[in-house]
PDB file of N, CA, C and O in Angstrom:
ATOM      1  N   MET A   1     -11.190  -1.607  14.330  1.00  0.00           N
ATOM      2  CA  MET A   1     -10.131  -2.275  15.081  1.00  0.00           C
ATOM      3  C   MET A   1      -8.832  -2.125  14.294  1.00  0.00           C
ATOM      4  O   MET A   1      -8.768  -2.456  13.110  1.00  0.00           O
ATOM      5  N   TYR A   2      -7.813  -1.629  14.958  1.00  0.00           N
ATOM      6  CA  TYR A   2      -6.487  -1.470  14.365  1.00  0.00           C
ATOM      7  C   TYR A   2      -5.619  -2.619  14.852  1.00  0.00           C
ATOM      8  O   TYR A   2      -5.642  -2.944  16.039  1.00  0.00           O
ATOM      9  N   THR A   3      -4.860  -3.237  13.968  1.00  0.00           N
ATOM     10  CA  THR A   3      -3.957  -4.333  14.313  1.00  0.00           C
ATOM     11  C   THR A   3      -2.531  -3.933  13.983  1.00  0.00           C
ATOM     12  O   THR A   3      -2.242  -3.447  12.890  1.00  0.00           O
ATOM     13  N   TYR A   4      -1.639  -4.147  14.950  1.00  0.00           N
ATOM     14  CA  TYR A   4      -0.220  -3.824  14.795  1.00  0.00           C
ATOM     15  C   TYR A   4       0.587  -5.089  15.025  1.00  0.00           C
ATOM     16  O   TYR A   4       0.404  -5.765  16.037  1.00  0.00           O
ATOM     17  N   ASN A   5       1.478  -5.416  14.097  1.00  0.00           N
ATOM     18  CA  ASN A   5       2.378  -6.555  14.240  1.00  0.00           C
ATOM     19  C   ASN A   5       3.628  -6.101  14.991  1.00  0.00           C
ATOM     20  O   ASN A   5       4.364  -5.232  14.524  1.00  0.00           O
ATOM     21  N   THR A   6       3.852  -6.691  16.142  1.00  0.00           N
ATOM     22  CA  THR A   6       4.950  -6.280  17.015  1.00  0.00           C
ATOM     23  C   THR A   6       6.296  -6.785  16.507  1.00  0.00           C
ATOM     24  O   THR A   6       6.364  -7.648  15.632  1.00  0.00           O
ATOM     25  N   LYS A   7       7.372  -6.225  17.077  1.00  0.00           N
ATOM     26  CA  LYS A   7       8.734  -6.613  16.707  1.00  0.00           C
ATOM     27  C   LYS A   7       9.561  -6.826  17.972  1.00  0.00           C
ATOM     28  O   LYS A   7       9.558  -5.982  18.869  1.00  0.00           O
ATOM     29  N   ASN A   8      10.260  -7.942  18.043  1.00  0.00           N
ATOM     30  CA  ASN A   8      11.226  -8.245  19.108  1.00  0.00           C
ATOM     31  C   ASN A   8      10.622  -8.380  20.499  1.00  0.00           C
ATOM     32  O   ASN A   8      11.300  -8.114  21.492  1.00  0.00           O
ATOM     33  N   VAL A   9       9.351  -8.792  20.588  1.00  0.00           N
ATOM     34  CA  VAL A   9       8.718  -9.054  21.876  1.00  0.00           C
ATOM     35  C   VAL A   9       7.944 -10.363  21.791  1.00  0.00           C
ATOM     36  O   VAL A   9       7.759 -10.917  20.708  1.00  0.00           O
ATOM     37  N   CYS A  10       7.498 -10.849  22.934  1.00  0.00           N
ATOM     38  CA  CYS A  10       6.777 -12.128  22.987  1.00  0.00           C
ATOM     39  C   CYS A  10       5.383 -12.048  22.360  1.00  0.00           C
ATOM     40  O   CYS A  10       4.928 -13.007  21.737  1.00  0.00           O
ATOM     41  N   SER A  11       4.712 -10.923  22.519  1.00  0.00           N
ATOM     42  CA  SER A  11       3.401 -10.796  21.885  1.00  0.00           C
ATOM     43  C   SER A  11       3.600 -10.648  20.370  1.00  0.00           C
ATOM     44  O   SER A  11       4.608 -10.108  19.915  1.00  0.00           O
ATOM     45  N   LYS A  12       2.651 -11.123  19.625  1.00  0.00           N
ATOM     46  CA  LYS A  12       2.763 -11.101  18.160  1.00  0.00           C
ATOM     47  C   LYS A  12       2.002  -9.951  17.524  1.00  0.00           C
ATOM     48  O   LYS A  12       2.454  -9.363  16.541  1.00  0.00           O
ATOM     49  N   THR A  13       0.844  -9.632  18.091  1.00  0.00           N
ATOM     50  CA  THR A  13       0.046  -8.524  17.567  1.00  0.00           C
ATOM     51  C   THR A  13      -0.611  -7.775  18.723  1.00  0.00           C
ATOM     52  O   THR A  13      -0.800  -8.312  19.815  1.00  0.00           O
ATOM     53  N   ILE A  14      -0.951  -6.521  18.444  1.00  0.00           N
ATOM     54  CA  ILE A  14      -1.725  -5.699  19.367  1.00  0.00           C
ATOM     55  C   ILE A  14      -2.925  -5.178  18.591  1.00  0.00           C
ATOM     56  O   ILE A  14      -2.781  -4.652  17.487  1.00  0.00           O
ATOM     57  N   ASN A  15      -4.097  -5.325  19.169  1.00  0.00           N
ATOM     58  CA  ASN A  15      -5.336  -4.821  18.572  1.00  0.00           C
ATOM     59  C   ASN A  15      -5.921  -3.758  19.492  1.00  0.00           C
ATOM     60  O   ASN A  15      -5.855  -3.879  20.716  1.00  0.00           O
ATOM     61  N   PHE A  16      -6.493  -2.717  18.897  1.00  0.00           N
ATOM     62  CA  PHE A  16      -7.154  -1.689  19.702  1.00  0.00           C
ATOM     63  C   PHE A  16      -8.093  -0.876  18.832  1.00  0.00           C
ATOM     64  O   PHE A  16      -8.017  -0.906  17.604  1.00  0.00           O
ATOM     65  N   ASP A  17      -8.980  -0.149  19.496  1.00  0.00           N
ATOM     66  CA  ASP A  17      -9.855   0.813  18.851  1.00  0.00           C
ATOM     67  C   ASP A  17      -9.492   2.194  19.375  1.00  0.00           C
ATOM     68  O   ASP A  17      -8.980   2.333  20.486  1.00  0.00           O
ATOM     69  N   ILE A  18      -9.758   3.205  18.574  1.00  0.00           N
ATOM     70  CA  ILE A  18      -9.604   4.596  18.986  1.00  0.00           C
ATOM     71  C   ILE A  18     -10.922   5.294  18.676  1.00  0.00           C
ATOM     72  O   ILE A  18     -11.409   5.248  17.546  1.00  0.00           O
ATOM     73  N   GLU A  19     -11.490   5.936  19.679  1.00  0.00           N
ATOM     74  CA  GLU A  19     -12.706   6.735  19.495  1.00  0.00           C
ATOM     75  C   GLU A  19     -12.442   8.119  20.052  1.00  0.00           C
ATOM     76  O   GLU A  19     -12.143   8.262  21.237  1.00  0.00           O
ATOM     77  N   ASN A  20     -12.547   9.136  19.218  1.00  0.00           N
ATOM     78  CA  ASN A  20     -12.309  10.519  19.643  1.00  0.00           C
ATOM     79  C   ASN A  20     -10.966  10.668  20.348  1.00  0.00           C
ATOM     80  O   ASN A  20     -10.855  11.358  21.361  1.00  0.00           O
ATOM     81  N   ASN A  21      -9.947  10.010  19.796  1.00  0.00           N
ATOM     82  CA  ASN A  21      -8.570  10.043  20.306  1.00  0.00           C
ATOM     83  C   ASN A  21      -8.402   9.345  21.659  1.00  0.00           C
ATOM     84  O   ASN A  21      -7.420   9.578  22.363  1.00  0.00           O
ATOM     85  N   ILE A  22      -9.361   8.491  22.018  1.00  0.00           N
ATOM     86  CA  ILE A  22      -9.320   7.740  23.272  1.00  0.00           C
ATOM     87  C   ILE A  22      -9.075   6.264  22.957  1.00  0.00           C
ATOM     88  O   ILE A  22      -9.716   5.696  22.072  1.00  0.00           O
ATOM     89  N   VAL A  23      -8.141   5.648  23.689  1.00  0.00           N
ATOM     90  CA  VAL A  23      -7.768   4.245  23.491  1.00  0.00           C
ATOM     91  C   VAL A  23      -8.822   3.333  24.113  1.00  0.00           C
ATOM     92  O   VAL A  23      -9.239   3.531  25.254  1.00  0.00           O
ATOM     93  N   LYS A  24      -9.247   2.326  23.340  1.00  0.00           N
ATOM     94  CA  LYS A  24     -10.263   1.380  23.812  1.00  0.00           C
ATOM     95  C   LYS A  24      -9.950  -0.027  23.310  1.00  0.00           C
ATOM     96  O   LYS A  24      -9.312  -0.203  22.272  1.00  0.00           O
ATOM     97  N   ASN A  25     -10.404  -1.011  24.055  1.00  0.00           N
ATOM     98  CA  ASN A  25     -10.384  -2.420  23.631  1.00  0.00           C
ATOM     99  C   ASN A  25      -9.002  -2.928  23.249  1.00  0.00           C
ATOM    100  O   ASN A  25      -8.859  -3.601  22.229  1.00  0.00           O
ATOM    101  N   VAL A  26      -7.985  -2.622  24.041  1.00  0.00           N
ATOM    102  CA  VAL A  26      -6.629  -3.087  23.747  1.00  0.00           C
ATOM    103  C   VAL A  26      -6.521  -4.565  24.081  1.00  0.00           C
ATOM    104  O   VAL A  26      -6.938  -5.002  25.154  1.00  0.00           O
ATOM    105  N   SER A  27      -5.960  -5.330  23.156  1.00  0.00           N
ATOM    106  CA  SER A  27      -5.682  -6.751  23.422  1.00  0.00           C
ATOM    107  C   SER A  27      -4.393  -7.144  22.712  1.00  0.00           C
ATOM    108  O   SER A  27      -4.072  -6.643  21.634  1.00  0.00           O
ATOM    109  N   PHE A  28      -3.669  -8.053  23.348  1.00  0.00           N
ATOM    110  CA  PHE A  28      -2.409  -8.555  22.818  1.00  0.00           C
ATOM    111  C   PHE A  28      -2.584 -10.026  22.492  1.00  0.00           C
ATOM    112  O   PHE A  28      -3.291 -10.744  23.200  1.00  0.00           O
ATOM    113  N   LYS A  29      -1.943 -10.477  21.423  1.00  0.00           N
ATOM    114  CA  LYS A  29      -1.922 -11.907  21.101  1.00  0.00           C
ATOM    115  C   LYS A  29      -0.566 -12.438  21.533  1.00  0.00           C
ATOM    116  O   LYS A  29       0.473 -11.933  21.108  1.00  0.00           O
ATOM    117  N   ASN A  30      -0.582 -13.465  22.382  1.00  0.00           N
ATOM    118  CA  ASN A  30       0.609 -14.084  22.971  1.00  0.00           C
ATOM    119  C   ASN A  30       1.231 -13.135  23.995  1.00  0.00           C
ATOM    120  O   ASN A  30       0.696 -12.056  24.250  1.00  0.00           O
ATOM    121  N   GLY A  31       2.340 -13.532  24.570  1.00  0.00           N
ATOM    122  CA  GLY A  31       2.998 -12.722  25.583  1.00  0.00           C
ATOM    123  C   GLY A  31       2.567 -13.111  26.984  1.00  0.00           C
ATOM    124  O   GLY A  31       1.889 -14.121  27.174  1.00  0.00           O
ATOM    125  N   CYS A  32       2.954 -12.322  27.953  1.00  0.00           N
ATOM    126  CA  CYS A  32       2.664 -12.562  29.376  1.00  0.00           C
ATOM    127  C   CYS A  32       1.237 -12.124  29.675  1.00  0.00           C
ATOM    128  O   CYS A  32       0.976 -10.940  29.891  1.00  0.00           O
ATOM    129  N   ASN A  33       0.336 -13.059  29.687  1.00  0.00           N
ATOM    130  CA  ASN A  33      -1.103 -12.796  29.737  1.00  0.00           C
ATOM    131  C   ASN A  33      -1.509 -11.819  30.840  1.00  0.00           C
ATOM    132  O   ASN A  33      -2.197 -10.836  30.564  1.00  0.00           O
ATOM    133  N   GLY A  34      -1.101 -12.068  32.070  1.00  0.00           N
ATOM    134  CA  GLY A  34      -1.506 -11.199  33.177  1.00  0.00           C
ATOM    135  C   GLY A  34      -0.977  -9.792  33.031  1.00  0.00           C
ATOM    136  O   GLY A  34      -1.717  -8.828  33.229  1.00  0.00           O
ATOM    137  N   ASN A  35       0.297  -9.658  32.686  1.00  0.00           N
ATOM    138  CA  ASN A  35       0.885  -8.327  32.515  1.00  0.00           C
ATOM    139  C   ASN A  35       0.205  -7.562  31.385  1.00  0.00           C
ATOM    140  O   ASN A  35      -0.057  -6.366  31.507  1.00  0.00           O
ATOM    141  N   LEU A  36      -0.078  -8.253  30.296  1.00  0.00           N
ATOM    142  CA  LEU A  36      -0.670  -7.572  29.146  1.00  0.00           C
ATOM    143  C   LEU A  36      -2.124  -7.198  29.400  1.00  0.00           C
ATOM    144  O   LEU A  36      -2.598  -6.177  28.902  1.00  0.00           O
ATOM    145  N   LYS A  37      -2.833  -8.016  30.171  1.00  0.00           N
ATOM    146  CA  LYS A  37      -4.190  -7.632  30.573  1.00  0.00           C
ATOM    147  C   LYS A  37      -4.136  -6.400  31.474  1.00  0.00           C
ATOM    148  O   LYS A  37      -4.997  -5.524  31.395  1.00  0.00           O
ATOM    149  N   GLY A  38      -3.110  -6.343  32.334  1.00  0.00           N
ATOM    150  CA  GLY A  38      -2.942  -5.181  33.206  1.00  0.00           C
ATOM    151  C   GLY A  38      -2.673  -3.919  32.403  1.00  0.00           C
ATOM    152  O   GLY A  38      -3.280  -2.879  32.659  1.00  0.00           O
ATOM    153  N   ILE A  39      -1.774  -3.998  31.441  1.00  0.00           N
ATOM    154  CA  ILE A  39      -1.477  -2.841  30.584  1.00  0.00           C
ATOM    155  C   ILE A  39      -2.749  -2.401  29.859  1.00  0.00           C
ATOM    156  O   ILE A  39      -3.074  -1.214  29.818  1.00  0.00           O
ATOM    157  N   SER A  40      -3.457  -3.365  29.294  1.00  0.00           N
ATOM    158  CA  SER A  40      -4.691  -3.052  28.561  1.00  0.00           C
ATOM    159  C   SER A  40      -5.690  -2.325  29.454  1.00  0.00           C
ATOM    160  O   SER A  40      -6.310  -1.349  29.032  1.00  0.00           O
ATOM    161  N   SER A  41      -5.843  -2.792  30.669  1.00  0.00           N
ATOM    162  CA  SER A  41      -6.773  -2.172  31.608  1.00  0.00           C
ATOM    163  C   SER A  41      -6.328  -0.762  31.993  1.00  0.00           C
ATOM    164  O   SER A  41      -7.152   0.148  32.085  1.00  0.00           O
ATOM    165  N   LEU A  42      -5.041  -0.585  32.214  1.00  0.00           N
ATOM    166  CA  LEU A  42      -4.525   0.723  32.641  1.00  0.00           C
ATOM    167  C   LEU A  42      -4.635   1.799  31.572  1.00  0.00           C
ATOM    168  O   LEU A  42      -4.825   2.970  31.899  1.00  0.00           O
ATOM    169  N   VAL A  43      -4.518   1.426  30.298  1.00  0.00           N
ATOM    170  CA  VAL A  43      -4.576   2.431  29.227  1.00  0.00           C
ATOM    171  C   VAL A  43      -5.993   2.662  28.715  1.00  0.00           C
ATOM    172  O   VAL A  43      -6.233   3.627  27.989  1.00  0.00           O
ATOM    173  N   GLU A  44      -6.923   1.806  29.075  1.00  0.00           N
ATOM    174  CA  GLU A  44      -8.311   1.935  28.632  1.00  0.00           C
ATOM    175  C   GLU A  44      -8.861   3.306  29.036  1.00  0.00           C
ATOM    176  O   GLU A  44      -8.823   3.683  30.207  1.00  0.00           O
ATOM    177  N   GLY A  45      -9.369   4.041  28.051  1.00  0.00           N
ATOM    178  CA  GLY A  45      -9.984   5.324  28.316  1.00  0.00           C
ATOM    179  C   GLY A  45      -9.027   6.512  28.335  1.00  0.00           C
ATOM    180  O   GLY A  45      -9.456   7.648  28.532  1.00  0.00           O
ATOM    181  N   LEU A  46      -7.736   6.258  28.133  1.00  0.00           N
ATOM    182  CA  LEU A  46      -6.765   7.350  28.114  1.00  0.00           C
ATOM    183  C   LEU A  46      -6.609   7.921  26.706  1.00  0.00           C
ATOM    184  O   LEU A  46      -6.871   7.243  25.713  1.00  0.00           O
ATOM    185  N   ASP A  47      -6.186   9.155  26.643  1.00  0.00           N
ATOM    186  CA  ASP A  47      -5.874   9.825  25.388  1.00  0.00           C
ATOM    187  C   ASP A  47      -4.665   9.151  24.732  1.00  0.00           C
ATOM    188  O   ASP A  47      -3.735   8.733  25.422  1.00  0.00           O
ATOM    189  N   VAL A  48      -4.679   9.047  23.410  1.00  0.00           N
ATOM    190  CA  VAL A  48      -3.602   8.406  22.646  1.00  0.00           C
ATOM    191  C   VAL A  48      -2.238   8.979  23.022  1.00  0.00           C
ATOM    192  O   VAL A  48      -1.301   8.222  23.278  1.00  0.00           O
ATOM    193  N   ASP A  49      -2.116  10.293  23.059  1.00  0.00           N
ATOM    194  CA  ASP A  49      -0.823  10.920  23.348  1.00  0.00           C
ATOM    195  C   ASP A  49      -0.348  10.646  24.770  1.00  0.00           C
ATOM    196  O   ASP A  49       0.853  10.529  25.010  1.00  0.00           O
ATOM    197  N   THR A  50      -1.267  10.544  25.699  1.00  0.00           N
ATOM    198  CA  THR A  50      -0.913  10.221  27.082  1.00  0.00           C
ATOM    199  C   THR A  50      -0.322   8.827  27.164  1.00  0.00           C
ATOM    200  O   THR A  50       0.684   8.614  27.841  1.00  0.00           O
ATOM    201  N   VAL A  51      -0.943   7.873  26.476  1.00  0.00           N
ATOM    202  CA  VAL A  51      -0.436   6.495  26.487  1.00  0.00           C
ATOM    203  C   VAL A  51       0.953   6.448  25.853  1.00  0.00           C
ATOM    204  O   VAL A  51       1.855   5.808  26.394  1.00  0.00           O
ATOM    205  N   ILE A  52       1.135   7.106  24.734  1.00  0.00           N
ATOM    206  CA  ILE A  52       2.443   7.132  24.074  1.00  0.00           C
ATOM    207  C   ILE A  52       3.489   7.697  25.023  1.00  0.00           C
ATOM    208  O   ILE A  52       4.565   7.121  25.180  1.00  0.00           O
ATOM    209  N   GLU A  53       3.178   8.815  25.653  1.00  0.00           N
ATOM    210  CA  GLU A  53       4.114   9.469  26.568  1.00  0.00           C
ATOM    211  C   GLU A  53       4.505   8.566  27.738  1.00  0.00           C
ATOM    212  O   GLU A  53       5.668   8.542  28.141  1.00  0.00           O
ATOM    213  N   LYS A  54       3.546   7.829  28.280  1.00  0.00           N
ATOM    214  CA  LYS A  54       3.805   6.975  29.435  1.00  0.00           C
ATOM    215  C   LYS A  54       4.577   5.700  29.082  1.00  0.00           C
ATOM    216  O   LYS A  54       5.365   5.217  29.895  1.00  0.00           O
ATOM    217  N   LEU A  55       4.363   5.150  27.882  1.00  0.00           N
ATOM    218  CA  LEU A  55       4.902   3.824  27.562  1.00  0.00           C
ATOM    219  C   LEU A  55       6.117   3.830  26.640  1.00  0.00           C
ATOM    220  O   LEU A  55       6.878   2.863  26.619  1.00  0.00           O
ATOM    221  N   LYS A  56       6.309   4.897  25.882  1.00  0.00           N
ATOM    222  CA  LYS A  56       7.408   4.966  24.918  1.00  0.00           C
ATOM    223  C   LYS A  56       8.757   4.827  25.621  1.00  0.00           C
ATOM    224  O   LYS A  56       9.036   5.524  26.597  1.00  0.00           O
ATOM    225  N   GLY A  57       9.588   3.917  25.112  1.00  0.00           N
ATOM    226  CA  GLY A  57      10.949   3.764  25.616  1.00  0.00           C
ATOM    227  C   GLY A  57      11.121   2.760  26.730  1.00  0.00           C
ATOM    228  O   GLY A  57      12.246   2.558  27.187  1.00  0.00           O
ATOM    229  N   ILE A  58      10.053   2.117  27.193  1.00  0.00           N
ATOM    230  CA  ILE A  58      10.189   1.081  28.224  1.00  0.00           C
ATOM    231  C   ILE A  58      10.845  -0.134  27.586  1.00  0.00           C
ATOM    232  O   ILE A  58      10.418  -0.597  26.528  1.00  0.00           O
ATOM    233  N   ASN A  59      11.889  -0.651  28.236  1.00  0.00           N
ATOM    234  CA  ASN A  59      12.618  -1.813  27.707  1.00  0.00           C
ATOM    235  C   ASN A  59      12.346  -3.060  28.528  1.00  0.00           C
ATOM    236  O   ASN A  59      12.052  -2.983  29.721  1.00  0.00           O
ATOM    237  N   CYS A  60      12.449  -4.206  27.878  1.00  0.00           N
ATOM    238  CA  CYS A  60      12.336  -5.517  28.520  1.00  0.00           C
ATOM    239  C   CYS A  60      13.669  -6.225  28.312  1.00  0.00           C
ATOM    240  O   CYS A  60      13.980  -6.661  27.204  1.00  0.00           O
ATOM    241  N   GLY A  61      14.449  -6.338  29.371  1.00  0.00           N
ATOM    242  CA  GLY A  61      15.761  -6.967  29.244  1.00  0.00           C
ATOM    243  C   GLY A  61      16.628  -6.206  28.261  1.00  0.00           C
ATOM    244  O   GLY A  61      16.694  -4.977  28.291  1.00  0.00           O
ATOM    245  N   GLN A  62      17.288  -6.946  27.392  1.00  0.00           N
ATOM    246  CA  GLN A  62      18.199  -6.355  26.400  1.00  0.00           C
ATOM    247  C   GLN A  62      17.558  -6.225  25.023  1.00  0.00           C
ATOM    248  O   GLN A  62      18.259  -6.047  24.027  1.00  0.00           O
ATOM    249  N   LYS A  63      16.239  -6.313  24.961  1.00  0.00           N
ATOM    250  CA  LYS A  63      15.538  -6.294  23.672  1.00  0.00           C
ATOM    251  C   LYS A  63      15.517  -4.922  23.003  1.00  0.00           C
ATOM    252  O   LYS A  63      15.360  -4.833  21.785  1.00  0.00           O
ATOM    253  N   GLY A  64      15.671  -3.864  23.776  1.00  0.00           N
ATOM    254  CA  GLY A  64      15.570  -2.523  23.212  1.00  0.00           C
ATOM    255  C   GLY A  64      14.137  -2.076  23.005  1.00  0.00           C
ATOM    256  O   GLY A  64      13.895  -1.005  22.448  1.00  0.00           O
ATOM    257  N   THR A  65      13.195  -2.875  23.444  1.00  0.00           N
ATOM    258  CA  THR A  65      11.770  -2.559  23.353  1.00  0.00           C
ATOM    259  C   THR A  65      11.047  -3.406  24.397  1.00  0.00           C
ATOM    260  O   THR A  65      11.687  -4.122  25.167  1.00  0.00           O
ATOM    261  N   SER A  66       9.737  -3.327  24.425  1.00  0.00           N
ATOM    262  CA  SER A  66       8.902  -4.115  25.333  1.00  0.00           C
ATOM    263  C   SER A  66       7.487  -4.096  24.769  1.00  0.00           C
ATOM    264  O   SER A  66       7.209  -3.377  23.808  1.00  0.00           O
ATOM    265  N   CYS A  67       6.603  -4.874  25.356  1.00  0.00           N
ATOM    266  CA  CYS A  67       5.205  -4.827  24.912  1.00  0.00           C
ATOM    267  C   CYS A  67       4.598  -3.440  25.132  1.00  0.00           C
ATOM    268  O   CYS A  67       3.882  -2.962  24.253  1.00  0.00           O
ATOM    269  N   PRO A  68       4.852  -2.763  26.276  1.00  0.00           N
ATOM    270  CA  PRO A  68       4.339  -1.405  26.404  1.00  0.00           C
ATOM    271  C   PRO A  68       4.915  -0.464  25.346  1.00  0.00           C
ATOM    272  O   PRO A  68       4.185   0.350  24.780  1.00  0.00           O
ATOM    273  N   ASP A  69       6.208  -0.566  25.078  1.00  0.00           N
ATOM    274  CA  ASP A  69       6.837   0.267  24.049  1.00  0.00           C
ATOM    275  C   ASP A  69       6.236  -0.036  22.680  1.00  0.00           C
ATOM    276  O   ASP A  69       6.040   0.875  21.875  1.00  0.00           O
ATOM    277  N   GLN A  70       5.944  -1.295  22.410  1.00  0.00           N
ATOM    278  CA  GLN A  70       5.327  -1.657  21.135  1.00  0.00           C
ATOM    279  C   GLN A  70       3.926  -1.081  21.020  1.00  0.00           C
ATOM    280  O   GLN A  70       3.504  -0.701  19.928  1.00  0.00           O
ATOM    281  N   LEU A  71       3.195  -1.011  22.135  1.00  0.00           N
ATOM    282  CA  LEU A  71       1.881  -0.370  22.104  1.00  0.00           C
ATOM    283  C   LEU A  71       2.033   1.112  21.768  1.00  0.00           C
ATOM    284  O   LEU A  71       1.252   1.653  20.986  1.00  0.00           O
ATOM    285  N   ALA A  72       3.029   1.768  22.352  1.00  0.00           N
ATOM    286  CA  ALA A  72       3.288   3.168  22.015  1.00  0.00           C
ATOM    287  C   ALA A  72       3.604   3.306  20.526  1.00  0.00           C
ATOM    288  O   ALA A  72       3.109   4.225  19.874  1.00  0.00           O
ATOM    289  N   ASN A  73       4.419   2.408  19.985  1.00  0.00           N
ATOM    290  CA  ASN A  73       4.734   2.426  18.548  1.00  0.00           C
ATOM    291  C   ASN A  73       3.477   2.221  17.709  1.00  0.00           C
ATOM    292  O   ASN A  73       3.285   2.888  16.692  1.00  0.00           O
ATOM    293  N   ALA A  74       2.625   1.296  18.141  1.00  0.00           N
ATOM    294  CA  ALA A  74       1.384   1.025  17.415  1.00  0.00           C
ATOM    295  C   ALA A  74       0.504   2.269  17.374  1.00  0.00           C
ATOM    296  O   ALA A  74      -0.087   2.586  16.342  1.00  0.00           O
ATOM    297  N   LEU A  75       0.422   2.969  18.501  1.00  0.00           N
ATOM    298  CA  LEU A  75      -0.390   4.184  18.551  1.00  0.00           C
ATOM    299  C   LEU A  75       0.205   5.289  17.685  1.00  0.00           C
ATOM    300  O   LEU A  75      -0.530   6.041  17.046  1.00  0.00           O
ATOM    301  N   GLU A  76       1.526   5.390  17.663  1.00  0.00           N
ATOM    302  CA  GLU A  76       2.173   6.359  16.778  1.00  0.00           C
ATOM    303  C   GLU A  76       1.878   6.036  15.318  1.00  0.00           C
ATOM    304  O   GLU A  76       1.610   6.935  14.522  1.00  0.00           O
ATOM    305  N   ASN A  77       1.927   4.750  14.968  1.00  0.00           N
ATOM    306  CA  ASN A  77       1.590   4.353  13.593  1.00  0.00           C
ATOM    307  C   ASN A  77       0.148   4.701  13.272  1.00  0.00           C
ATOM    308  O   ASN A  77      -0.145   5.209  12.190  1.00  0.00           O
ATOM    309  N   TRP A  78      -0.759   4.427  14.212  1.00  0.00           N
ATOM    310  CA  TRP A  78      -2.162   4.755  14.004  1.00  0.00           C
ATOM    311  C   TRP A  78      -2.317   6.253  13.726  1.00  0.00           C
ATOM    312  O   TRP A  78      -3.041   6.654  12.815  1.00  0.00           O
ATOM    313  N   LYS A  79      -1.619   7.078  14.532  1.00  0.00           N
ATOM    314  CA  LYS A  79      -1.707   8.528  14.344  1.00  0.00           C
ATOM    315  C   LYS A  79      -1.249   8.939  12.950  1.00  0.00           C
ATOM    316  O   LYS A  79      -1.891   9.768  12.305  1.00  0.00           O
ATOM    317  N   LYS A  80      -0.128   8.356  12.473  1.00  0.00           N
ATOM    318  CA  LYS A  80       0.392   8.684  11.151  1.00  0.00           C
ATOM    319  C   LYS A  80      -0.596   8.307  10.056  1.00  0.00           C
ATOM    320  O   LYS A  80      -0.776   9.048   9.089  1.00  0.00           O
ATOM    321  N   GLU A  81      -1.230   7.162  10.211  1.00  0.00           N
ATOM    322  CA  GLU A  81      -2.164   6.669   9.204  1.00  0.00           C
ATOM    323  C   GLU A  81      -3.516   7.369   9.236  1.00  0.00           C
ATOM    324  O   GLU A  81      -4.276   7.298   8.270  1.00  0.00           O
ATOM    325  N   ASN A  82      -3.817   8.040  10.335  1.00  0.00           N
ATOM    326  CA  ASN A  82      -5.139   8.645  10.494  1.00  0.00           C
ATOM    327  C   ASN A  82      -5.105  10.160  10.659  1.00  0.00           C
ATOM    328  O   ASN A  82      -5.968  10.740  11.318  1.00  0.00           O
ATOM    329  N   LYS A  83      -4.110  10.792  10.059  1.00  0.00           N
ATOM    330  CA  LYS A  83      -4.019  12.259  10.120  1.00  0.00           C
ATOM    331  C   LYS A  83      -5.077  12.868   9.241  1.00  0.00           C
ATOM    332  O   LYS A  83      -5.173  14.092   9.150  1.00  0.00           O
TER     333      LYS A  83
END
């Protein structure tokens, strides 16, 4: 299980597993429960790079980021740490 501490969003952490470059078991701590469960369900079983491509750069209001964007950042960090 990989844990990422988010920045500038309502959720505090994102947890997920990666198996054979496939995203699994995504969960967010805090934030908009229904929306985050939806994001988790939609990315389940997708390739890491596909999720990054789809979610990177999504903004929430004037924050300059969002929970989906933070998930993309978390996956990028995972990739860097697991080369």
